[in-house]
N, CA, C and O of each residue as an XYZ file, in Angstrom:
516
protein
N     -98.226    -42.079    -51.705
C     -98.402    -43.346    -50.998
C     -98.004    -44.517    -52.060
O     -98.595    -44.529    -53.139
N     -97.093    -45.424    -51.798
C     -96.746    -46.393    -52.665
C     -97.647    -47.884    -52.159
O     -97.743    -48.213    -50.977
N     -98.146    -48.525    -53.106
C     -98.861    -49.777    -52.824
C     -97.981    -50.802    -51.894
O     -98.402    -51.401    -50.904
N     -96.858    -50.854    -52.362
C     -96.234    -52.169    -51.604
C     -95.986    -51.755    -49.985
O     -95.597    -52.639    -49.222
N     -96.179    -50.624    -49.567
C     -96.124    -50.353    -48.029
C     -97.619    -50.313    -47.434
O     -97.720    -50.071    -46.232
N     -98.627    -50.503    -48.085
C     -99.923    -50.552    -47.727
C    -100.339    -51.847    -47.289
O     -99.832    -52.784    -47.906
N    -101.315    -52.185    -46.176
C    -101.760    -53.300    -46.110
C    -103.029    -53.598    -46.881
O    -103.588    -52.707    -47.520
N    -103.496    -54.848    -46.831
C    -104.422    -55.106    -47.797
C    -105.648    -54.397    -47.514
O    -106.477    -54.076    -48.366
N    -105.729    -54.138    -46.112
C    -107.135    -53.460    -45.623
C    -107.067    -51.998    -46.355
O    -107.939    -51.423    -47.007
N    -105.791    -51.608    -46.041
C    -105.511    -49.982    -46.631
C    -105.610    -49.876    -48.088
O    -106.174    -48.908    -48.596
N    -105.050    -50.896    -48.852
C    -105.349    -50.879    -50.383
C    -106.718    -51.049    -50.751
O    -107.141    -50.498    -51.768
N    -107.696    -51.986    -49.796
C    -109.081    -51.920    -50.152
C    -109.702    -50.817    -49.963
O    -110.580    -50.484    -50.759
N    -109.395    -50.071    -48.937
C    -110.202    -48.599    -48.457
C    -109.725    -47.749    -49.475
O    -110.638    -47.059    -49.928
N    -108.592    -47.536    -50.018
C    -108.007    -46.798    -50.915
C    -108.890    -46.803    -52.278
O    -109.420    -45.883    -52.900
N    -108.832    -48.410    -52.526
C    -109.497    -48.630    -53.665
C    -111.066    -48.523    -53.760
O    -111.630    -48.527    -54.854
N    -111.680    -48.437    -52.683
C    -113.101    -48.194    -52.596
C    -113.288    -46.894    -52.929
O    -114.010    -46.503    -53.846
N    -112.551    -46.114    -52.083
C    -112.729    -44.629    -52.294
C    -112.563    -44.213    -53.841
O    -113.399    -43.459    -54.340
N    -111.676    -44.615    -54.464
C    -111.537    -44.283    -55.955
C    -112.373    -44.998    -56.680
O    -112.806    -44.388    -57.658
N    -112.843    -46.338    -56.512
C    -114.000    -47.000    -57.198
C    -115.096    -46.098    -57.029
O    -115.567    -45.748    -58.111
N    -115.717    -45.554    -55.920
C    -116.831    -44.717    -55.646
C    -116.720    -43.423    -56.343
O    -117.715    -42.846    -56.783
N    -115.494    -42.949    -56.452
C    -115.512    -41.737    -57.152
C    -115.447    -41.750    -58.625
O    -115.812    -40.786    -59.298
N    -114.989    -42.828    -59.119
C    -115.022    -43.165    -60.609
C    -116.295    -43.724    -61.281
O    -116.725    -43.396    -62.387
N    -116.755    -44.504    -60.541
C    -117.909    -45.296    -60.911
C    -119.292    -44.903    -60.297
O    -120.355    -45.177    -60.854
N    -119.196    -44.232    -59.093
C    -120.376    -43.689    -58.764
C    -120.876    -44.569    -57.342
O    -120.926    -45.798    -57.297
N    -121.181    -43.771    -56.360
C    -121.787    -44.688    -55.205
C    -122.798    -45.769    -55.563
O    -122.710    -46.943    -55.204
N    -123.799    -45.229    -56.333
C    -124.865    -46.265    -56.937
C    -124.328    -47.422    -57.493
O    -124.769    -48.517    -57.144
N    -123.328    -47.313    -58.412
C    -122.787    -48.555    -59.055
C    -122.158    -49.430    -58.116
O    -122.386    -50.636    -58.213
N    -121.420    -49.011    -57.243
C    -120.625    -49.685    -56.173
C    -121.547    -50.312    -55.179
O    -121.446    -51.501    -54.877
N    -122.458    -49.501    -54.664
C    -123.457    -50.172    -53.798
C    -124.328    -51.340    -54.500
O    -124.647    -52.347    -53.869
N    -124.664    -51.148    -55.753
C    -125.435    -52.319    -56.497
C    -124.467    -53.547    -56.536
O    -124.803    -54.684    -56.204
N    -123.160    -53.168    -57.005
C    -122.368    -54.494    -57.077
C    -121.985    -55.001    -55.580
O    -121.724    -56.200    -55.485
N    -121.929    -54.271    -54.498
C    -121.844    -54.821    -53.356
C    -123.097    -55.751    -52.790
O    -123.048    -56.679    -51.982
N    -124.258    -55.178    -53.502
C    -125.503    -55.764    -52.981
C    -125.724    -57.077    -53.904
O    -126.705    -57.779    -53.661
N    -124.970    -57.381    -54.803
C    -124.999    -58.531    -55.588
C    -123.925    -59.613    -55.369
O    -123.834    -60.603    -56.096
N    -122.992    -59.325    -54.159
C    -122.126    -60.125    -53.886
C    -122.520    -61.525    -53.519
O    -123.403    -61.704    -52.679
N    -121.956    -62.451    -54.063
C    -122.208    -63.841    -53.702
C    -120.922    -64.608    -53.169
O    -119.814    -64.114    -53.379
N    -121.050    -65.796    -52.488
C    -119.844    -66.503    -52.217
C    -119.049    -66.703    -53.318
O    -117.826    -66.641    -53.190
N    -119.620    -66.961    -54.509
C    -118.815    -66.845    -55.871
C    -118.067    -65.715    -56.131
O    -116.895    -65.860    -56.478
N    -118.575    -64.546    -56.015
C    -117.960    -63.251    -56.538
C    -117.171    -62.498    -55.528
O    -116.377    -61.593    -55.784
N    -117.475    -62.973    -54.335
C    -116.715    -61.951    -53.139
C    -115.324    -61.836    -53.325
O    -114.807    -60.718    -53.327
N    -114.609    -62.929    -53.493
C    -113.165    -62.856    -53.741
C    -112.697    -61.982    -54.891
O    -111.709    -61.250    -54.820
N    -113.545    -62.124    -56.048
C    -113.360    -61.257    -57.245
C    -113.299    -59.777    -56.844
O    -112.304    -59.064    -56.974
N    -114.517    -59.393    -56.326
C    -114.999    -57.958    -55.912
C    -113.701    -57.509    -55.105
O    -113.034    -56.518    -55.401
N    -113.423    -58.406    -54.005
C    -112.355    -57.891    -53.148
C    -110.949    -57.572    -53.826
O    -110.208    -56.688    -53.396
N    -110.633    -58.412    -54.982
C    -109.384    -58.445    -55.673
C    -109.435    -57.131    -56.648
O    -108.450    -56.404    -56.781
N    -110.521    -56.928    -57.231
C    -110.653    -55.701    -58.287
C    -110.693    -54.600    -57.453
O    -110.095    -53.605    -57.863
N    -111.266    -54.532    -56.352
C    -111.056    -53.119    -55.493
C    -109.643    -52.925    -54.830
O    -109.272    -51.773    -54.604
N    -108.903    -53.896    -54.534
C    -107.764    -53.908    -54.110
C    -106.550    -53.585    -55.155
O    -105.620    -52.800    -54.970
N    -106.814    -54.427    -56.344
C    -105.633    -54.428    -57.234
C    -105.997    -53.208    -58.284
O    -105.263    -52.245    -58.507
N    -107.209    -53.438    -58.845
C    -107.514    -52.392    -59.974
C    -107.513    -50.865    -59.411
O    -106.846    -49.934    -59.863
N    -108.295    -50.833    -58.468
C    -108.697    -49.511    -57.975
C    -107.659    -49.113    -56.914
O    -107.025    -48.068    -57.064
N    -107.452    -49.940    -55.799
C    -106.405    -49.566    -54.883
C    -104.937    -49.515    -55.278
O    -104.173    -48.779    -54.654
N    -104.517    -50.257    -56.277
C    -103.036    -50.198    -56.693
C    -103.129    -49.358    -57.964
O    -102.645    -48.229    -57.872
N    -103.673    -49.712    -59.148
C    -103.579    -49.205    -60.403
C    -104.295    -47.795    -60.295
O    -103.601    -46.780    -60.224
N    -105.519    -47.733    -60.284
C    -106.194    -46.394    -60.446
C    -105.566    -45.359    -59.323
O    -105.734    -44.148    -59.471
N    -104.920    -45.824    -58.326
C    -104.508    -44.907    -57.389
C    -103.142    -44.409    -57.491
O    -102.681    -43.586    -56.701
N    -102.476    -44.929    -58.500
C    -101.028    -44.453    -58.743
C    -101.036    -42.970    -59.349
O    -101.896    -42.541    -60.117
N     -99.975    -42.294    -58.890
C     -99.909    -41.008    -59.196
C     -99.483    -40.688    -60.755
O     -99.582    -39.522    -61.139
N     -99.047    -41.620    -61.586
C     -98.494    -41.435    -62.948
C     -99.406    -40.783    -63.922
O     -99.056    -39.932    -64.739
N    -100.666    -41.279    -63.758
C    -101.622    -40.587    -64.724
C    -102.749    -40.104    -63.762
O    -102.935    -40.592    -62.648
N    -103.580    -38.959    -64.382
C    -104.678    -38.605    -63.659
C    -105.946    -39.396    -64.246
O    -105.808    -40.127    -65.226
N    -107.243    -39.216    -63.584
C    -108.110    -39.868    -63.677
C    -108.500    -39.682    -65.191
O    -108.603    -40.707    -65.866
N    -108.728    -38.445    -65.787
C    -108.943    -38.344    -67.204
C    -108.412    -39.266    -68.173
O    -109.059    -39.907    -69.001
N    -106.848    -39.269    -67.938
C    -105.990    -39.972    -68.897
C    -106.305    -41.536    -68.572
O    -106.381    -42.351    -69.491
N    -106.463    -41.862    -67.369
C    -106.817    -43.311    -67.091
C    -108.150    -43.704    -67.935
O    -108.262    -44.725    -68.614
N    -109.075    -42.763    -67.774
C    -110.342    -43.147    -68.618
C    -110.049    -43.271    -70.015
O    -110.552    -44.256    -70.556
N    -109.393    -42.553    -70.691
C    -109.103    -42.566    -72.072
C    -108.511    -43.825    -72.261
O    -108.981    -44.487    -73.186
N    -107.505    -44.363    -71.548
C    -106.723    -45.693    -71.680
C    -107.862    -46.848    -71.556
O    -107.909    -47.801    -72.334
N    -108.691    -46.667    -70.579
C    -109.681    -47.707    -70.409
C    -110.614    -47.796    -71.654
O    -110.923    -48.819    -72.265
N    -111.005    -46.496    -71.907
C    -112.302    -46.565    -72.971
C    -111.597    -47.265    -74.323
O    -112.218    -48.096    -74.986
N    -110.293    -46.861    -74.647
C    -109.820    -47.325    -75.746
C    -109.543    -48.808    -75.596
O    -109.775    -49.525    -76.570
N    -109.105    -49.305    -74.558
C    -108.863    -50.683    -74.407
C    -110.377    -51.523    -74.572
O    -110.506    -52.484    -75.331
N    -111.233    -51.096    -73.911
C    -112.736    -51.550    -73.952
C    -113.087    -51.717    -75.368
O    -113.399    -52.795    -75.872
N    -113.022    -50.618    -75.968
C    -113.351    -50.442    -77.240
C    -112.657    -51.821    -78.332
O    -113.262    -52.616    -79.050
N    -111.396    -51.685    -78.107
C    -110.408    -52.710    -78.848
C    -110.938    -54.349    -78.520
O    -110.947    -55.234    -79.374
N    -111.305    -54.496    -77.302
C    -111.664    -55.669    -76.751
C    -113.069    -56.162    -77.022
O    -113.373    -57.351    -76.928
N    -113.903    -55.217    -77.357
C    -115.339    -55.509    -77.415
C    -116.021    -55.736    -76.135
O    -117.018    -56.457    -76.101
N    -115.521    -55.132    -75.002
C    -116.217    -55.114    -73.784
C    -117.315    -54.138    -73.548
O    -117.200    -53.180    -72.783
N    -118.431    -54.428    -74.261
C    -119.540    -53.341    -74.487
C    -120.148    -53.040    -73.109
O    -120.288    -51.845    -72.848
N    -120.521    -53.910    -72.213
C    -121.032    -53.510    -70.857
C    -119.921    -52.727    -70.027
O    -120.309    -51.774    -69.352
N    -118.748    -53.012    -70.027
C    -117.934    -52.112    -69.321
C    -117.605    -50.764    -69.982
O    -117.236    -49.734    -69.416
N    -117.829    -50.993    -71.403
C    -117.698    -49.542    -72.140
C    -118.668    -48.663    -71.522
O    -118.290    -47.591    -71.048
N    -119.846    -49.004    -71.482
C    -120.891    -48.089    -70.984
C    -120.612    -47.487    -69.779
O    -120.786    -46.306    -69.477
N    -120.083    -48.554    -68.984
C    -120.037    -48.027    -67.581
C    -118.671    -46.983    -67.529
O    -118.652    -46.029    -66.751
N    -117.716    -47.239    -68.309
C    -116.591    -46.453    -68.394
C    -116.747    -45.184    -69.075
O    -116.043    -44.224    -68.762
N    -117.647    -45.116    -70.009
C    -117.939    -43.881    -70.757
C    -118.580    -42.843    -69.577
O    -118.308    -41.643    -69.533
N    -119.476    -43.530    -68.641
C    -120.163    -42.705    -67.719
C    -118.945    -42.200    -66.619
O    -118.910    -41.111    -66.045
N    -118.130    -43.126    -66.521
C    -116.831    -42.778    -65.681
C    -116.117    -41.627    -66.071
O    -115.845    -40.718    -65.286
N    -115.761    -41.644    -67.445
C    -114.934    -40.847    -68.101
C    -115.677    -39.168    -67.896
O    -115.053    -38.175    -67.524
N    -116.995    -39.215    -68.219
C    -117.558    -37.923    -67.927
C    -117.301    -37.498    -66.413
O    -116.926    -36.380    -66.061
N    -117.553    -38.527    -65.620
C    -117.299    -38.085    -64.126
C    -115.950    -37.697    -63.784
O    -115.693    -36.924    -62.861
N    -114.979    -38.307    -64.627
C    -113.459    -37.973    -64.458
C    -113.008    -36.659    -65.380
O    -111.822    -36.443    -65.629
N    -113.994    -35.881    -65.814
C    -113.809    -34.785    -66.562
C    -113.569    -34.633    -68.184
O    -113.190    -33.626    -68.782
N    -113.887    -35.877    -68.701
C    -113.798    -35.877    -70.223
C    -115.219    -35.293    -70.803
O    -116.277    -35.491    -70.205
N    -115.140    -34.623    -71.915
C    -116.288    -33.980    -72.419
C    -116.787    -35.095    -73.510
O    -115.977    -35.914    -73.945
N    -118.073    -35.091    -73.908
C    -118.572    -35.685    -74.934
C    -117.677    -35.747    -76.087
O    -117.389    -36.784    -76.687
N    -117.216    -34.464    -76.387
C    -116.401    -34.171    -77.688
C    -115.188    -34.925    -77.528
O    -114.753    -35.505    -78.523
N    -114.551    -35.013    -76.397
C    -113.343    -35.724    -76.215
C    -113.662    -37.237    -76.356
O    -112.906    -37.911    -77.054
N    -114.687    -37.801    -75.767
C    -114.992    -39.134    -75.798
C    -115.056    -39.419    -77.605
O    -114.433    -40.304    -78.192
N    -115.824    -38.578    -78.127
C    -116.078    -38.840    -79.575
C    -114.632    -38.895    -80.428
O    -114.491    -39.592    -81.433
N    -113.663    -38.108    -79.899
C    -112.560    -38.437    -80.493
C    -111.776    -39.262    -80.317
O    -110.941    -39.579    -81.164
N    -111.906    -39.905    -78.908
C    -111.302    -41.087    -78.436
C    -112.016    -42.269    -79.466
O    -111.333    -43.030    -80.151
N    -113.145    -42.274    -79.450
C    -113.763    -43.302    -80.266
C    -113.351    -43.358    -81.846
O    -113.060    -44.389    -82.452
N    -113.385    -42.071    -82.374
C    -112.920    -42.124    -83.756
C    -111.508    -42.348    -84.062
O    -111.182    -42.765    -85.173
N    -110.534    -42.066    -83.029
C    -109.206    -42.549    -83.021
C    -109.132    -44.160    -83.100
O    -108.381    -44.769    -83.862
N    -110.030    -44.752    -82.190
C    -110.108    -46.107    -82.016
C    -110.482    -46.714    -83.387
O    -110.108    -47.847    -83.688
N    -111.190    -45.982    -84.175
C    -111.523    -46.826    -85.465
C    -110.385    -47.067    -86.404
O    -110.439    -47.932    -87.279
N    -109.295    -46.246    -86.201
C    -108.004    -46.409    -86.864
C    -107.200    -47.764    -86.321
O    -106.539    -48.439    -87.111
N    -107.308    -48.105    -84.919
C    -106.520    -48.906    -84.524
C    -106.986    -50.107    -84.152
O    -106.308    -51.133    -84.098
N    -108.449    -49.980    -83.820
C    -109.001    -50.993    -83.441
C    -110.220    -51.590    -84.440
O    -110.864    -52.607    -84.184
N    -110.382    -50.834    -85.501
C    -111.317    -51.274    -86.604
C    -112.711    -50.362    -86.576
O    -113.207    -49.940    -85.531
N    -113.202    -50.152    -87.775
C    -114.397    -49.618    -87.885
C    -115.696    -50.276    -87.220
O    -116.543    -49.578    -86.662
N    -115.768    -51.300    -87.293
C    -116.960    -52.049    -86.660
C    -116.806    -51.808    -85.081
O    -117.761    -51.489    -84.374
N    -115.546    -51.988    -84.624
C    -115.633    -51.648    -83.035
C    -116.038    -50.393    -82.705
O    -116.754    -50.192    -81.724
N    -115.598    -49.402    -83.531
C    -115.827    -47.739    -83.307
C    -117.363    -47.535    -83.635
O    -117.995    -46.709    -82.975
N    -117.964    -48.244    -84.607
C    -119.336    -48.082    -84.782
C    -120.205    -48.561    -83.676
O    -121.152    -47.865    -83.309
N    -119.885    -49.955    -83.003
C    -120.535    -50.210    -81.754
C    -120.260    -49.099    -80.694
O    -121.179    -48.570    -80.068
N    -119.093    -48.810    -80.543
C    -118.717    -47.860    -79.504
C    -119.703    -46.529    -79.554
O    -120.348    -46.187    -78.564
N    -119.751    -45.826    -80.797
C    -120.546    -44.890    -81.049
C    -121.966    -45.045    -80.621
O    -122.561    -44.161    -80.005
N    -122.538    -46.271    -80.985
C    -124.045    -46.718    -80.664
C    -124.241    -46.782    -79.113
O    -125.269    -46.444    -78.526
N    -123.155    -47.243    -78.566
C    -123.127    -47.487    -77.046
C    -123.105    -45.941    -76.296
O    -123.826    -45.625    -75.350
N    -122.102    -45.073    -76.955
C    -122.065    -43.814    -76.429
C    -123.254    -42.985    -76.523
O    -123.599    -42.208    -75.633
N    -123.904    -43.173    -77.671
C    -125.149    -42.513    -77.860
C    -126.185    -42.963    -76.994
O    -126.979    -42.088    -76.650
N    -126.366    -44.067    -76.573
C    -127.294    -44.491    -75.557
C    -126.955    -43.996    -74.213
O    -127.810    -43.582    -73.430
N    -125.579    -44.049    -73.932
C    -125.297    -43.535    -72.493
C    -125.454    -42.099    -72.484
O    -125.905    -41.602    -71.452
N    -125.165    -41.357    -73.439
C    -125.225    -39.864    -73.473
C    -126.936    -39.469    -73.413
O    -127.385    -38.541    -72.739
N    -127.650    -40.267    -74.156
C    -129.112    -39.985    -74.275
C    -129.683    -40.199    -72.889
O    -130.541    -39.437    -72.443
N    -129.209    -41.237    -72.201
C    -129.890    -41.511    -71.087
C    -129.507    -40.661    -69.897
O    -130.031    -40.877    -68.804
N    -128.574    -39.662    -70.073
C    -128.336    -38.577    -69.110
C    -127.387    -38.964    -68.134
O    -127.063    -38.179    -67.242
């Protein structure tokens, strides 16, 4: 299915399916429960574009997309998103050992302090189960 042929509603529906599969129903339900007039358009945008268009493309599997996202989040210091996507990486089939290797690899290209923080966050995520 190519995204340019889908209606906005189809993109949203496809995005919501992928978003729920990757982030969990609990996470998406919590985000939807916290919708406000200020955030509603943004939530619609990320569901259609990030999840309905990009995450739904056939070029990479979800495991690979998780590796790319985790690496980018480490590099940019997006710690809250990192915790969420570490959980998503596990749901997408990454193992703890594979995530450890991704973080270690990021130390070379994103810096030791960034990897150090990522290891701390990963430890918290993996400990909470």
